[in-house]
Backbone as CSV, one residue per row, in Angstrom:
resi,resn,N_x,N_y,N_z,CA_x,CA_y,CA_z,C_x,C_y,C_z
1,UNK,14.665,-11.087,11.234,13.879,-10.287,12.170,12.540,-10.956,12.399
2,UNK,12.143,-11.108,13.642,10.895,-11.772,13.961,9.759,-10.766,14.109
3,UNK,8.572,-11.225,13.820,7.377,-10.422,14.017,6.816,-10.767,15.388
4,UNK,6.801,-9.800,16.291,6.301,-10.025,17.639,4.826,-9.655,17.685
5,UNK,3.969,-10.639,17.840,2.540,-10.368,17.845,2.121,-9.700,19.142
6,UNK,1.144,-8.810,19.052,0.676,-8.095,20.220,-0.053,-9.047,21.155
7,UNK,-0.006,-8.785,22.461,-0.725,-9.652,23.405,-2.203,-9.741,23.050
8,UNK,-2.714,-10.944,22.912,-4.115,-11.132,22.556,-4.366,-11.110,21.058
9,UNK,-3.337,-10.775,20.272,-3.498,-10.748,18.825,-3.759,-9.350,18.298
10,UNK,-3.915,-9.261,16.989,-4.160,-7.983,16.329,-5.652,-7.708,16.231
11,UNK,-5.993,-6.424,16.362,-7.394,-6.028,16.166,-7.734,-5.864,14.693
12,UNK,-6.752,-5.450,13.902,-7.040,-5.200,12.487,-5.759,-5.259,11.668
13,UNK,-5.945,-5.503,10.376,-4.871,-5.446,9.405,-5.111,-4.246,8.488
14,UNK,-4.056,-3.509,8.213,-4.117,-2.365,7.313,-3.190,-2.652,6.134
15,UNK,-3.761,-2.693,4.940,-3.010,-3.081,3.747,-2.780,-1.889,2.826
16,UNK,-1.540,-1.695,2.419,-1.284,-0.901,1.232,-1.876,-1.673,0.050
17,UNK,-1.950,-1.053,-1.117,-2.526,-1.743,-2.269,-1.458,-2.124,-3.298
18,UNK,-0.910,-1.145,-4.015,0.044,-1.439,-5.084,1.312,-2.077,-4.518
19,UNK,1.648,-3.259,-5.036,2.829,-3.959,-4.579,2.626,-4.753,-3.318
20,UNK,1.451,-4.608,-2.707,1.171,-5.284,-1.436,0.009,-6.247,-1.582
21,UNK,-1.097,-5.801,-2.162,-2.215,-6.679,-2.470,-2.237,-7.062,-3.950
22,UNK,-1.690,-6.207,-4.777,-1.683,-6.480,-6.211,-0.399,-5.958,-6.837
23,UNK,-0.094,-6.501,-7.985,1.067,-6.072,-8.763,0.599,-5.137,-9.866
24,UNK,1.152,-3.936,-9.882,0.767,-2.958,-10.904,1.977,-2.260,-11.514
25,UNK,3.171,-2.713,-11.194,4.378,-2.009,-11.607,4.459,-1.794,-13.121
26,UNK,4.165,-2.799,-13.973,4.261,-2.536,-15.416,3.377,-1.366,-15.864
27,UNK,2.130,-1.343,-15.390,1.228,-0.257,-15.767,1.694,1.078,-15.204
28,UNK,2.097,1.067,-13.942,2.581,2.290,-13.300,3.762,2.866,-14.070
29,UNK,4.703,2.012,-14.407,5.903,2.516,-15.067,5.618,2.968,-16.495
30,UNK,4.667,2.330,-17.171,4.300,2.801,-18.512,3.735,4.216,-18.452
31,UNK,2.805,4.427,-17.535,2.148,5.738,-17.460,3.124,6.817,-17.016
32,UNK,3.900,6.536,-15.983,4.788,7.572,-15.461,5.975,7.838,-16.380
33,UNK,6.391,6.839,-17.135,7.407,7.102,-18.154,6.861,8.069,-19.195
34,UNK,5.605,7.846,-19.602,4.966,8.762,-20.534,4.858,10.160,-19.975
35,UNK,4.519,10.269,-18.679,4.412,11.597,-18.069,5.766,12.279,-17.991
36,UNK,6.799,11.526,-17.626,8.139,12.113,-17.538,8.578,12.671,-18.885
37,UNK,8.326,11.929,-19.946,8.650,12.432,-21.282,7.812,13.676,-21.610
38,UNK,6.560,13.676,-21.190,5.634,14.785,-21.465,6.149,16.098,-20.870
39,UNK,6.725,16.028,-19.658,7.125,17.264,-18.966,8.635,17.478,-18.965
40,UNK,9.380,16.536,-19.532,10.829,16.688,-19.568,11.529,16.360,-18.272
41,UNK,10.933,15.473,-17.478,11.542,15.056,-16.216,12.391,13.806,-16.435
42,UNK,13.416,13.593,-15.603,14.263,12.407,-15.766,13.494,11.132,-15.415
43,UNK,13.353,10.242,-16.393,12.509,9.056,-16.213,12.974,8.214,-15.033
44,UNK,14.256,7.908,-14.970,14.756,7.028,-13.918,14.488,7.611,-12.536
45,UNK,14.641,8.909,-12.383,14.417,9.545,-11.085,12.933,9.534,-10.718
46,UNK,12.074,9.755,-11.690,10.630,9.708,-11.437,10.219,8.314,-10.977
47,UNK,10.685,7.288,-11.686,10.309,5.916,-11.351,10.876,5.492,-10.007
48,UNK,12.033,5.997,-9.632,12.612,5.658,-8.333,11.874,6.335,-7.190
49,UNK,11.287,7.495,-7.460,10.669,8.302,-6.404,9.219,7.933,-6.121
50,UNK,8.473,7.565,-7.145,7.012,7.571,-7.048,6.397,6.460,-6.204
51,UNK,7.071,5.316,-6.056,6.432,4.155,-5.442,6.068,4.424,-3.982
52,UNK,4.799,4.187,-3.674,4.301,4.409,-2.322,3.807,5.809,-2.065
53,UNK,3.957,6.707,-3.034,3.580,8.108,-2.833,2.351,8.484,-3.661
54,UNK,1.669,9.534,-3.218,0.541,10.056,-3.981,1.028,10.649,-5.298
55,UNK,0.181,10.573,-6.313,0.536,11.151,-7.604,0.837,12.640,-7.478
56,UNK,0.053,13.341,-6.661,0.252,14.779,-6.532,1.615,15.099,-5.950
57,UNK,2.118,14.242,-5.049,3.429,14.499,-4.460,4.543,14.277,-5.480
58,UNK,4.389,13.254,-6.328,5.390,13.022,-7.371,5.349,14.141,-8.407
59,UNK,4.159,14.538,-8.811,4.042,15.624,-9.792,4.661,16.908,-9.247
60,UNK,4.345,17.248,-8.010,4.917,18.465,-7.417,6.437,18.415,-7.366
61,UNK,6.972,17.235,-7.123,8.415,17.085,-6.982,9.149,17.294,-8.309
62,UNK,8.523,16.877,-9.426,9.230,16.872,-10.697,8.703,17.856,-11.742
63,UNK,7.487,18.333,-11.595,6.912,19.171,-12.654,7.598,20.530,-12.724
64,UNK,7.879,21.021,-13.918,8.388,22.391,-14.061,7.390,23.394,-13.476
65,UNK,7.876,24.515,-12.976,7.002,25.454,-12.250,5.875,26.050,-13.068
66,UNK,5.993,26.059,-14.401,4.952,26.688,-15.207,3.727,25.794,-15.394
67,UNK,3.821,24.512,-15.011,2.706,23.594,-15.219,1.693,23.669,-14.077
68,UNK,0.444,23.351,-14.402,-0.612,23.301,-13.396,-0.664,21.902,-12.801
69,UNK,-0.431,21.832,-11.502,-0.304,20.532,-10.834,-1.574,19.704,-10.998
70,UNK,-2.739,20.307,-10.793,-4.000,19.561,-10.874,-4.201,18.959,-12.260
71,UNK,-3.833,19.690,-13.290,-3.991,19.174,-14.653,-3.056,18.000,-14.912
72,UNK,-1.843,18.081,-14.385,-0.886,16.987,-14.586,-1.313,15.740,-13.812
73,UNK,-1.810,15.914,-12.605,-2.306,14.776,-11.821,-3.480,14.119,-12.539
74,UNK,-4.378,14.937,-13.086,-5.524,14.395,-13.833,-5.063,13.629,-15.063
75,UNK,-4.038,14.126,-15.739,-3.488,13.438,-16.919,-2.983,12.050,-16.541
76,UNK,-2.219,11.994,-15.444,-1.671,10.713,-14.974,-2.796,9.770,-14.566
77,UNK,-3.735,10.262,-13.767,-4.791,9.388,-13.249,-5.643,8.812,-14.382
78,UNK,-5.972,9.616,-15.366,-6.805,9.128,-16.465,-6.123,7.962,-17.179
79,UNK,-4.836,8.056,-17.354,-4.115,6.981,-18.039,-3.897,5.770,-17.146
80,UNK,-3.734,5.989,-15.855,-3.609,4.849,-14.945,-4.931,4.085,-14.842
81,UNK,-6.040,4.789,-14.841,-7.340,4.118,-14.800,-7.576,3.323,-16.082
82,UNK,-7.103,3.850,-17.193,-7.283,3.166,-18.475,-6.384,1.936,-18.597
83,UNK,-5.178,2.009,-18.068,-4.180,0.966,-18.266,-4.107,0.038,-17.052
84,UNK,-4.789,-1.094,-17.128,-4.698,-2.105,-16.063,-4.130,-3.414,-16.612
85,UNK,-3.484,-3.338,-17.751,-2.852,-4.520,-18.328,-1.735,-5.007,-17.399
86,UNK,-1.810,-6.262,-16.976,-0.802,-6.823,-16.084,-1.073,-6.606,-14.616
87,UNK,-2.202,-5.978,-14.270,-2.559,-5.792,-12.859,-3.172,-7.091,-12.337
88,UNK,-2.490,-7.741,-11.415,-2.939,-9.031,-10.872,-2.729,-9.053,-9.367
89,UNK,-3.478,-9.908,-8.697,-3.376,-10.027,-7.250,-2.077,-10.724,-6.856
90,UNK,-1.508,-10.307,-5.728,-0.391,-11.029,-5.121,-0.898,-12.407,-4.697
91,UNK,-0.073,-13.417,-4.839,-0.485,-14.783,-4.513,-1.025,-14.883,-3.084
92,UNK,-2.212,-15.447,-2.962,-2.839,-15.651,-1.663,-3.640,-14.485,-1.141
93,UNK,-3.559,-13.306,-1.800,-4.231,-12.111,-1.284,-5.748,-12.233,-1.340
94,UNK,-6.275,-12.798,-2.422,-7.727,-12.906,-2.562,-8.313,-13.771,-1.451
95,UNK,-7.716,-14.928,-1.219,-8.220,-15.831,-0.179,-8.073,-15.225,1.202
96,UNK,-6.951,-14.533,1.449,-6.754,-13.929,2.764,-7.819,-12.881,3.051
97,UNK,-8.036,-11.966,2.118,-9.027,-10.911,2.346,-10.427,-11.484,2.497
98,UNK,-10.744,-12.499,1.704,-12.076,-13.113,1.796,-12.298,-13.781,3.143
99,UNK,-11.209,-14.152,3.820,-11.344,-14.844,5.100,-11.492,-13.892,6.281
100,UNK,-11.256,-12.599,6.051,-11.276,-11.633,7.151,-12.659,-11.010,7.318
101,UNK,-13.039,-10.777,8.560,-14.295,-10.072,8.835,-14.188,-8.641,8.327
102,UNK,-15.275,-8.071,7.792,-15.208,-6.731,7.193,-14.665,-5.654,8.116
103,UNK,-14.925,-5.759,9.410,-14.460,-4.738,10.338,-13.060,-4.945,10.852
104,UNK,-12.356,-5.933,10.279,-11.015,-6.260,10.759,-9.910,-5.884,9.775
105,UNK,-10.271,-5.242,8.653,-9.217,-4.856,7.715,-9.638,-3.636,6.907
106,UNK,-8.626,-2.931,6.414,-8.846,-1.758,5.572,-7.686,-1.641,4.595
107,UNK,-7.919,-0.898,3.533,-6.872,-0.567,2.577,-6.491,0.894,2.772
108,UNK,-5.192,1.137,2.855,-4.666,2.506,2.976,-3.684,2.701,1.832
109,UNK,-4.106,3.418,0.812,-3.340,3.504,-0.429,-3.048,4.939,-0.823
110,UNK,-1.964,5.123,-1.555,-1.633,6.442,-2.091,-2.344,6.718,-3.402
111,UNK,-3.071,5.745,-3.919,-3.866,5.954,-5.130,-5.147,6.718,-4.791
112,UNK,-5.746,7.298,-5.805,-7.063,7.914,-5.613,-8.110,6.810,-5.445
113,UNK,-9.281,7.179,-4.981,-10.333,6.171,-4.805,-10.736,5.542,-6.144
114,UNK,-10.885,6.352,-7.171,-11.265,5.813,-8.488,-10.234,4.822,-8.995
115,UNK,-8.967,5.168,-8.852,-7.911,4.284,-9.330,-7.828,3.024,-8.475
116,UNK,-7.974,3.171,-7.160,-7.907,2.005,-6.275,-9.023,1.014,-6.597
117,UNK,-10.234,1.505,-6.785,-11.346,0.618,-7.109,-11.131,-0.060,-8.458
118,UNK,-10.594,0.673,-9.402,-10.325,0.118,-10.726,-9.298,-1.010,-10.659
119,UNK,-8.205,-0.776,-9.949,-7.157,-1.794,-9.879,-7.582,-3.006,-9.059
120,UNK,-8.290,-2.779,-7.956,-8.717,-3.922,-7.149,-9.708,-4.785,-7.913
121,UNK,-10.584,-4.145,-8.682,-11.518,-4.910,-9.509,-10.773,-5.684,-10.591
122,UNK,-9.785,-5.047,-11.220,-9.015,-5.712,-12.264,-8.268,-6.925,-11.718
123,UNK,-7.831,-6.838,-10.459,-7.095,-7.933,-9.838,-8.002,-8.981,-9.217
124,UNK,-9.318,-8.715,-9.188,-10.261,-9.670,-8.609,-10.253,-9.707,-7.098
125,UNK,-9.831,-8.615,-6.463,-9.748,-8.563,-5.000,-11.076,-8.146,-4.381
126,UNK,-11.410,-8.704,-3.219,-12.604,-8.220,-2.507,-12.418,-6.751,-2.133
127,UNK,-13.504,-6.006,-2.157,-13.424,-4.592,-1.799,-13.618,-4.424,-0.297
128,UNK,-12.843,-3.536,0.314,-12.951,-3.342,1.766,-14.131,-2.452,2.137
129,UNK,-14.590,-2.609,3.347,-15.592,-1.685,3.872,-14.966,-0.312,4.101
130,UNK,-13.708,-0.295,4.529,-12.983,0.942,4.793,-11.807,1.029,3.842
131,UNK,-11.713,2.156,3.131,-10.588,2.412,2.248,-10.157,3.860,2.421
132,UNK,-8.905,4.070,2.762,-8.333,5.412,2.870,-7.453,5.630,1.654
133,UNK,-7.751,6.649,0.883,-7.045,6.914,-0.368,-6.403,8.296,-0.335
134,UNK,-5.770,8.660,-1.433,-5.159,9.991,-1.522,-6.197,11.099,-1.412
135,UNK,-7.458,10.766,-1.709,-8.526,11.758,-1.610,-8.878,12.101,-0.163
136,UNK,-8.437,11.259,0.777,-8.901,11.358,2.161,-7.873,11.940,3.120
137,UNK,-6.681,12.254,2.627,-5.625,12.732,3.528,-5.053,14.038,3.012
138,UNK,-4.496,14.798,3.926,-3.836,16.051,3.539,-2.345,15.843,3.329
139,UNK,-1.813,14.758,3.884,-0.391,14.448,3.745,-0.246,12.968,3.391
140,UNK,0.491,12.700,2.341,0.663,11.327,1.889,1.826,10.625,2.573
141,UNK,1.927,9.327,2.352,3.054,8.559,2.863,4.360,9.198,2.374
142,UNK,5.373,9.268,3.221,5.599,8.560,4.480,4.953,9.151,5.720
143,UNK,4.107,10.161,5.571,3.378,10.668,6.729,2.415,9.590,7.244
144,UNK,2.230,9.465,8.560,1.371,8.411,9.111,-0.119,8.703,9.079
145,UNK,-0.540,9.854,8.534,-1.950,10.249,8.589,-2.889,9.166,8.074
146,UNK,-2.559,8.566,6.943,-3.463,7.587,6.342,-3.670,6.373,7.224
147,UNK,-2.605,5.857,7.802,-2.748,4.670,8.647,-3.473,4.984,9.946
148,UNK,-3.219,6.134,10.503,-3.968,6.514,11.710,-5.455,6.679,11.384
149,UNK,-5.741,7.233,10.233,-7.147,7.400,9.835,-7.805,6.040,9.604
150,UNK,-7.092,5.124,8.979,-7.655,3.801,8.747,-8.015,3.096,10.042
151,UNK,-7.114,3.156,11.023,-7.395,2.529,12.319,-8.583,3.210,13.004
152,UNK,-8.632,4.533,12.924,-9.740,5.257,13.560,-11.075,4.903,12.924
153,UNK,-11.122,4.784,11.613,-12.367,4.434,10.932,-12.827,3.020,11.276
154,UNK,-11.867,2.141,11.532,-12.221,0.793,11.977,-12.568,0.751,13.454
155,UNK,-12.240,1.824,14.169,-12.520,1.876,15.602,-11.579,1.028,16.426
156,UNK,-10.311,0.935,15.981,-9.335,0.108,16.683,-8.121,0.940,17.060
157,UNK,-7.370,0.430,18.011,-6.129,1.054,18.451,-5.035,0.768,17.422
158,UNK,-4.395,1.803,16.906,-3.359,1.606,15.900,-2.236,0.720,16.429
159,UNK,-2.013,0.736,17.724,-0.975,-0.097,18.312,-1.276,-1.579,18.245
160,UNK,-2.536,-1.925,17.944,-2.905,-3.326,17.784,-3.248,-3.648,16.330
161,UNK,-2.653,-2.866,15.438,-2.814,-3.104,14.000,-1.502,-3.602,13.410
162,UNK,-1.621,-4.415,12.384,-0.473,-4.853,11.599,-0.606,-4.252,10.213
163,UNK,0.416,-3.526,9.794,0.447,-2.882,8.487,1.242,-3.753,7.518
164,UNK,0.652,-4.000,6.358,1.318,-4.729,5.277,1.741,-3.710,4.220
165,UNK,3.039,-3.664,3.902,3.577,-2.655,2.995,4.689,-3.241,2.151
166,UNK,5.103,-2.468,1.136,6.213,-2.926,0.309,7.245,-1.864,0.039
167,UNK,6.965,-0.593,0.282,7.901,0.475,-0.061,8.448,1.162,1.178
168,UNK,9.536,1.885,0.976,10.131,2.649,2.070,9.124,3.648,2.637
169,UNK,8.447,4.404,1.750,7.498,5.413,2.216,6.385,4.778,3.047
170,UNK,5.899,3.620,2.607,4.822,2.961,3.324,5.254,2.387,4.657
171,UNK,6.434,1.766,4.696,6.938,1.225,5.955,7.173,2.332,6.972
172,UNK,7.715,3.448,6.509,7.905,4.594,7.396,6.575,5.094,7.940
173,UNK,5.563,5.163,7.068,4.241,5.643,7.481,3.612,4.724,8.522
174,UNK,3.667,3.413,8.279,3.075,2.474,9.219,3.747,2.509,10.566
175,UNK,5.078,2.555,10.556,5.808,2.578,11.825,5.558,3.887,12.568
176,UNK,5.565,5.012,11.838,5.329,6.301,12.477,3.921,6.403,13.054
177,UNK,2.983,5.686,12.451,1.606,5.694,12.964,1.497,4.969,14.302
178,UNK,2.442,4.072,14.570,2.414,3.319,15.818,2.022,1.872,15.648
179,UNK,1.956,1.404,14.407,1.594,0.019,14.134,2.845,-0.839,13.974
180,UNK,2.669,-2.148,14.084,3.701,-3.053,13.619,3.616,-3.125,12.098
181,UNK,4.739,-3.416,11.454,4.756,-3.486,9.997,5.372,-4.794,9.538
182,UNK,4.892,-5.273,8.408,5.475,-6.430,7.751,5.600,-6.105,6.274
183,UNK,6.675,-6.533,5.673,6.966,-6.156,4.287,6.654,-7.298,3.335
184,UNK,5.983,-6.948,2.249,5.797,-7.875,1.140,6.967,-7.665,0.192
185,UNK,7.758,-8.702,-0.011,8.968,-8.568,-0.806,8.635,-8.201,-2.242
186,UNK,9.416,-7.315,-2.805,9.225,-6.883,-4.179,10.489,-6.233,-4.680
187,UNK,10.385,-5.438,-5.732,11.584,-4.838,-6.327,12.120,-3.631,-5.569
188,UNK,11.372,-3.126,-4.587,11.782,-1.902,-3.908,12.761,-2.213,-2.784
189,UNK,13.815,-1.453,-2.699,14.781,-1.619,-1.622,14.343,-0.822,-0.406
190,UNK,14.733,-1.315,0.758,14.419,-0.637,2.013,15.735,-0.293,2.702
191,UNK,15.979,0.992,2.993,17.262,1.385,3.563,17.525,0.728,4.911
192,UNK,18.798,0.569,5.232,19.163,0.038,6.534,18.569,0.907,7.620
193,UNK,18.033,0.286,8.648,17.343,1.016,9.701,15.840,0.966,9.538
194,UNK,15.370,0.567,8.352,13.938,0.423,8.114,13.585,-1.030,7.806
195,UNK,14.399,-1.946,8.335,14.138,-3.353,8.104,12.798,-3.751,8.712
196,UNK,12.163,-4.713,8.104,10.898,-5.233,8.611,10.847,-6.718,8.323
197,UNK,10.126,-7.488,9.131,9.891,-8.888,8.770,9.329,-8.950,7.359
198,UNK,9.765,-9.911,6.580,9.445,-9.936,5.152,8.878,-11.277,4.734
199,UNK,7.808,-11.220,3.926,7.252,-12.407,3.299,7.153,-12.146,1.805
200,UNK,7.139,-13.204,1.014,7.068,-13.026,-0.439,5.638,-12.890,-0.931
201,UNK,4.688,-13.544,-0.250,3.274,-13.456,-0.607,2.465,-13.985,0.569
202,UNK,1.167,-14.199,0.365,0.281,-14.605,1.459,-0.029,-16.102,1.455
203,UNK,0.680,-16.849,0.609,0.351,-18.258,0.465,0.516,-19.077,1.729
204,UNK,1.466,-18.706,2.586,1.696,-19.480,3.796,1.077,-18.889,5.042
205,UNK,0.216,-17.897,4.866,-0.348,-17.177,6.008,-1.759,-17.646,6.326
206,UNK,-1.988,-17.951,7.617,-3.329,-18.249,8.092,-3.638,-17.352,9.284
207,UNK,-4.880,-16.953,9.364,-5.310,-16.067,10.442,-6.281,-16.821,11.337
208,UNK,-5.944,-16.897,12.603,-6.794,-17.536,13.596,-7.473,-16.439,14.391
209,UNK,-8.799,-16.404,14.363,-9.545,-15.342,15.029,-10.078,-15.813,16.371
210,UNK,-9.887,-14.974,17.385,-10.406,-15.256,18.716,-11.168,-14.068,19.248
211,UNK,-11.628,-14.168,20.459,-12.436,-13.101,21.047,-11.626,-11.825,21.229
212,UNK,-10.315,-11.945,21.421,-9.500,-10.775,21.726,-8.678,-10.283,20.539
213,UNK,-8.733,-10.998,19.419,-7.960,-10.522,18.282,-7.587,-11.624,17.324
214,UNK,-6.766,-11.267,16.342,-6.333,-12.200,15.310,-4.877,-12.588,15.536
215,UNK,-4.618,-13.865,15.397,-3.263,-14.391,15.548,-2.842,-14.985,14.218
216,UNK,-1.602,-14.737,13.840,-1.082,-15.224,12.580,-0.397,-16.566,12.740
217,UNK,-0.615,-17.415,11.771,0.067,-18.706,11.712,0.761,-18.788,10.359
218,UNK,2.054,-19.151,10.343,2.855,-19.116,9.133,3.293,-20.527,8.743
219,UNK,3.168,-20.842,7.478,3.782,-22.057,6.965,5.298,-21.853,6.901
220,UNK,5.701,-20.628,6.544,7.113,-20.245,6.543,7.233,-18.939,7.312
221,UNK,8.047,-18.933,8.378,8.156,-17.752,9.217,8.702,-16.563,8.427
222,UNK,8.234,-15.332,8.749,8.813,-14.154,8.116,10.305,-14.080,8.384
223,UNK,11.030,-13.532,7.448,12.473,-13.392,7.599,12.848,-11.934,7.497
224,UNK,14.058,-11.637,7.918,14.565,-10.279,7.773,14.914,-10.010,6.329
225,UNK,15.114,-8.734,5.981,15.439,-8.378,4.603,16.819,-8.863,4.210
């Protein structure tokens, strides 16, 4: 599948964080496995569901009815903030973000702001001027609210944005928002019908900036899933 660039190039890039700019799966799975054991939820089902989603949505989906959702979310977040062992940047992500003008990119993540800042710092990633987190939306991915908000805060047309994602929920959110999407390959499967151009990392990506937008140049062209 080819990535068709918008006429004149892209106005902005919108990046998911976990699995897209940085790798956090070992830490994520350690914490959520602990939470699943804590509440008696099926570990495999929790780990299959949570990627790309807000913590509150995963907790609501699996927590027994007698538990207080806010307390369980706080329990998870405190341990995720503490555990950043193995959190590292995706290859090429640091250089790519450093090369972009501040008003041309944003992070749209299902993590809270505190957790997002913690993980990005642990991975050595530049911090964005605009970051949309779980604290800023009423509906999490796969709802498009976060990506539409990110484009609005940058003052750009979502139709001229490119969304970088790795999960089914994120790809659905980016496409529903009206953006083009590109997938960073990882362990998550994407159902048929949600295919997206796919790259393994940012090592072969160069961004050429012009008066009307950004154009991508690839050492290796994106491929279909």
